[in-house]
N, C-alpha and C positions, 0 to 999 in steps of 0.2 A: 503494499500499499504507499509506495511512494510518492504516487501524486497527491495525498493527503498533505505531505509536506512543503511541496514545489509552490502550492497556493492555484490560482485560477480559477474558472468556471465549475471545474467538476467538485472541488471543496467546498463551494458553497451549494450545489445541488446535492451532495451526500449529505450535508448537515440538514438541509430541506426536508429530504426524503427521510432521512433518520429520525428526524422530530415527527413527523408524520405516523411513522413506524411505532414511534415510543407512546404516542398519545393512542393510537389505535390499540397498542398490547394494553394499555392503561385501562382502557375502556372495558376489553374483554375481562381484564382481571375483576373490576368493580362488578361486571355483570355475574361472574362466576360467583363471586361472595355472597352477593346478594340472594342468588339460588341457594344458598348454602354448602357451596362445592368450595370448603377452605383450603384442603391440600390442592387441590388445583390451581386457586388464587394464589397459594404462597409460591408454588414452583413458576407460575407464569410471573409473577412481583420479582423472581430472582432474577429472569431473563430481562425483566424490563430494569432494572436495577445496571445489569451489565451494559445494557444496550444506551442507557444514559451516560455510565462513566465512560463509555467509549466515545460517545459524540461529545460530550464535556471535554475530554482528553484532546479531541480534534480541534476543537474552538480554541481551548486554551495552549495548544502547541505553539500557534505563532500569533496570536490576537497584538503582540506589541507591532508586530510587522505588518501586520494587515487590520486594522481595529474594525473594518466594517465586519469581521466574523462575528463578532459579540452581538449584534444587532439581530 
């Protein structure tokens, strides 16, 4: 994933799609927990947190050089 360090349009697209995926996973997790399926919700929460960490790490990796990544 060297393209994440170089910058450019692909990084912004990756962050955008990643955030959409994160919100989708979060919604599925909330629905499962409301249905009483706490075990499945906990497993999905684990992957949601991993996804959040990866996206946040990508944003913070070069935000001083490219401040637009933060927004």
